N, C-alpha and C positions, 0 to 999 in steps of 0.2 A: 667423611670425617665422623668418627664415633662421638656420639653425644650421650650415650648411656653406658651401662656396664657391659654391653655386648659390642665387640669390635666387628666392623663390617668385613666382608670378604674382600680380597684384592680386586675382584671384578667390580664390586660395588663401590669401593673406595680406591679407584685406580690412580687418583691424584687429588691434589687440593686446588685444582684449577677453578677459576671463576668463570663458569660457563653460563651464558644466558639461558633462561628457561622460557617456557611458553611456546606458542605455535610458531612454526617457521615463517619467516617473512623476508622478502628480498631486501638486502641491506640498502639498495638504492631507493627503496620506498620509505625508509625511515627518515623522519624529520625531527629535528631537535631545536628547542627554543634557546635563544641566547640571552644571557643575563650580563649586563655591564656592571663591573665592580671597579672600585678604586684600589690601586695597589702600587706602592712605590712611586707615589705622586703622579700617577697616570691612570687613565681609564682603559680597562681591558675587557674584551668579550669572552666570557666563559660559556662552555656548552653544558647545559643542564641535562640531567638524566631522567628519562621517564621510566616506567616500570619495566624491569628486565632489560635495561639499556646496556650497550656495550661498554662496560666500565673500563676495560684496559685501554680502549681507543680514547675515551674521554679523559682519563687520567693523564695519558701521554699528551694529548692535544692541549689540555688546559695548562699543563706545565710548560710546554713550548710557547704557548701564547703569553703566559706571564713572564717568560724569559725574553720575550720580544723576538723569538726566532720564527714565529708564524704570525702573520698579520692578516686580519680580516677587514672587509670594507667597513667604513664608519656607519654607525646606526643599523648594522645588520641585526635582524631579529630572529631569523630561523636559518638552519643549515641542514643539509642532508648528509647522511653517512657517506655517500659517494663523494661529496665535496670534501669531507673531512679526510678521507683516504687520499684524495688528490693533494690536499695541503700537506699531509704527512709525507707522501712520496717526494714532493718537491723539496721539502725540508731535508730529507735524507740526501738527495742528490746535491743540493746547494752546500751542504756542510760535509761533503766528502773530503777526506784528507788530501792535501796537495804536497808536492815535493817530498815524496816518501820513497823508500827503497823499492826495488823490484819485488823482493820477497814480501814486504809489507803490503804492496799494491795487490799482489796475487792473493794474499790472505784476506784483504778487505773485499776483493771481488767475490771470493768464496763465501764470506759471511753475508755479503749482499744477496748472493744467489739463494742461500739458505733462508735468509729473512724473508725474501719475496715469496718463498714457498709457503710460509705460514702467515703471511701478511693478512690474509682474509680472516684469520682467527681473531684479529683485534676487534672485529665487529661482533663476535659471538662469545669469545672467552679464551683465555690462554691456560694451558696446563702447566702449572709450575709446582715443583716438588721441593718444599722447604727442608732445610737441615737445621737441627736444633742446637748448633754450636756457635753460630754467629748470625747477626742480623742481616748480613749481606751474602750469606751462603745459601745457594739453591743448587739443586742438581742441574748441571749444565745441559740445556736442551736448546733446540733451534728456536723455541719461543723466546728464550732469554737474549738471543742475538739482536733482536729489535732494540732492546734497551741499550745494548753495547754500541750499536751503530749510531744511536742518537746521543750517546754520552749521558744517559739518564740513570742515576743510581736507583736501584730497586732494593727495598728493605722490607724486613718483617720483624716481628717482636716475639716470636714463638720459640723461646730458648729455655733450656734446662738450666737450673741454678747449679753452679759448680759446688755450692755448699751442701748439695744433696748427692753424696758420692754413690749411693745405691742407684739413683736415677741416672747419673752420668754413666755408670757401668752398664746399666740395662739398655740405655739408648745408644751409647757409643757414637759412631759417626753416621748412623743411619739417617736417611731422609724419611719423610713421612710414609711413602709407599713401602719402603723396605722395612720400616718399623712395624707396620700393620701386618705384613707377611711374617715377620719374626714372631710377633705375638701369637698369631694363629698357629704357627708351626710348633712353637715351644710350649704352648699350653697343653698340647697333646703328648708332650715328651714324657718318657719314663723317668727321666732324671729330675729330681726334686729341685735342684738349683736352677735348672732351665725354666721350670714352671714358675718358680719364684720370680725370676728375672722378667718373665713375660707378664706376670701380674703387676709388677712394679711399673713396667712400661705402659701397661694398659691403664693403670691408675693415673699416670702422668697425663695421658691423652684425655682421659675423662675429666680430670681436674682443670685442665687448660683447654677445654673445648672451644673457648672463645678465641683461640689461636693467638693469645697474648699473655705473657707472664710479667710479673713485676720486675724480675731480673731482665727480661727482654726489653721492657719499657725503659729501664735505666740504661741499658746498653744502647738502645736506639737514640736516646737523648744525648748520650756521649758521642756517638758516631756521627750524627748529623751536625753539620756546622751551622753556626748562627747565620741566618740569612739565606740558607740553602733550600732549594726546592728539590723534591724527590718524589718517587712513587712508592706508596706504602701498601703492602699486601696483608690483608687480615680478613678472616671470616669469608674466604672465597671472593674477596672484593678488592679491587684496585682503587686507590685514592691518591689525590695530589696532596702531599704533605709539605709543610713549611715550618721552619724553626725561627723563632724570634725571641730574643732576650731570654734564652734558655727554656722557652716554652714551645711545645709542639702543637701545631694547628693543622686540622684537616679541612680542605676546601669543601664547602657545602655545595653540592651540585644537584641535590634533589629538586626536581621541577616544582614540587610543592612550595618551595621558597622563591619561586621566580620573581614575584612582586615584592618580596621582603628585602628591601634594599639594605636594611641593617643586620641581616643575617648573611654573613660572608664566610666565616670560618667556625669550626667547632674545636674546642680544646681536646687534646688527647693527654690526659693526666692520670688515668687509672685503667685497670683492666675490666672494670664493671661496665664501662660504656656510658657512664652518666656525666659526660662532659657538658659544657654549656656553650651557647652560641656567642660569638662576638661580631662586631661590625668591622668595617674596613679599617678603622683605626685601632682595632683590637680591644675595644671597650666592650664590656659585658652587655649583651643584648637584654633589654627588659621591654616586654610588651607594653606599649603606651596605653594608659588608662584615660578615659574621658575626664577632662579637667572641669571642675565646678568651682566657680569663684565663691568663696565663703568669707564672711567677715570674721576676723580673728577674735577669739574669745578673750574676755578680760575678767578681772576680779570684781567688777562692779556687779551687784546683784541684779538679776533680770527683773524688769518691771518698775525699777526705781526711777525717779526723775533724772538722775545722773546717767542711767543707762539709756533712757529715751533721748537725751541730748546727744550722747555719744553716737547712737545709731543715726540720728538726724544729720550730724556733721559728716559721718562716713558716707551717707547717701549723697549729700551735696558734693563731697569730694569726688565720688565716683562719677557723678554727672558732669562735673567740671573737666575731669580727665577725658571723658568720652567726647565732650564737645570740642575740646582743644586738640585732641589727637587728629593728625592728618591721615585720612584713609590711604592705605597702600594698595595700589592695583595688584591684582594677582599676577604672578610671574607666568609668562607664556611658556607653553610646553617645550618650545624649541630652545628656551634659555636654560632649561633644567638638564641635569645629567640624564643620560638615557634611562637609567634604572628608575628615575623619579618622574619621568614624563608620563602624561596621561595617555591612556590607550586610544582615546578618540575625543573629538570635539564634543560629542554628545555627553561623554562622561564628565568632561570639564564643565559643561553647562549645568549638568545635574548637581555636581559638587558645589558650584557657585550658588545655585538656587537654594540648596540645602543650607549653605552657610548663611545666606541672606535671611532665610526663614528663622534660623537659629538666633541671629542677631536681633531680628524684629521681636521675637518672643522674649528674649532677654531684656530688651529695652522696655517692652510693655510691663514686664514683671517689675523691672526696676522703678518705673514711673509709679506703679501701683504701691510699691513699698514706700517710695518717697512721699506719696500723698498721705499714706497712712501715718507715717512718722511725723509729717508736718502737722496733721490734725492732732496727734497726741501732744506735740510740742505746744501748739496753740492752746489746747485745753489746759495743759499744765501751767502755762504762763498766766492764763485767765484765772485759774484756781488760786495761784499764788497771789495775784493782785487782789482777788476777793478776800483772801485770808488776811492780807496786810491791812486792807481797808477796815475789816472787822476789828482787828487788833487795835487799830488807831482810834476807832470810835469807842472802844471800851476802856481807853486809858483814863486815869483819874489825875487831874491837875491839882497839885498841892499848892 
């Protein structure tokens, strides 16, 4: 895909396929971590992606899991790519059409045969060639048959805006591969109009190098139904996409968020890629900050007798709340949802000890503050009594 003013040759940019990079590794040796998330009032295991993971396979798998078409064992924590392929193959056979005509059956068997021939590519990357006229338009290849067999919508958002007639004319009905070849050929043409057309098409590719346009985003939002799951292709990457209340969300599968139970989806609202994370309830995720209990400020001047009295009363109130509050035993890991469970008993013990130390330090600090305030209060009371006695002794009786 061109990302600068120079368009790659057809050999360099043969497709916009999302192919895994890095050293070759046997798919059966790949192990992926499972993250349990809450979706549609149930818990589901989603497969997280490590560096250069097989995003087509994971996007399809996670969609089928969220649809309830693939079920994994309860409390599962890891899965191999070989197991994922078995789950997927079983799903295809289980959902094969029944009671169809002979012609339809023969067509399905042919599609099944073609899909099996490229099945292994799900673990490395699929070659897909987008067309710029519709979010659902791709050059039809054997790679796309897998999505058809499973009834999974495949969308993209790399569209040319019809309000730009010069770009519409320059791009036409070309797919990405054909457009790259057209640009290279026509830039060397002796005809000025062909060179101009090539430069317009090249500028479109450079300007939309993120493989998403605002017109495409608008069309995507219109095409996807509310509550629908689909696979979204962008930046040579396949993702599971969901629409809820007219908003688009991409499932977060990065293994770096494996233990972040409140990071489940990411908004898709612009082409710049600066969406924000949301939790399972689609509330905006905000990283929790350590809470420090502070006494609310007041309009009473600091250091006055009234301020000392107020601090003393607040300290007594806090002590009373602490003494009357019934301690709550920590929840056992087995009672928590899988994504919130502790990794081990050792980690649980360490957290409990840290919490106990924190409470002990807070209690000691509170007692010291209370003692200091009490001394100030007693000193002020004694001073007021002394002043009243002095005033009384100086009174003149008429």
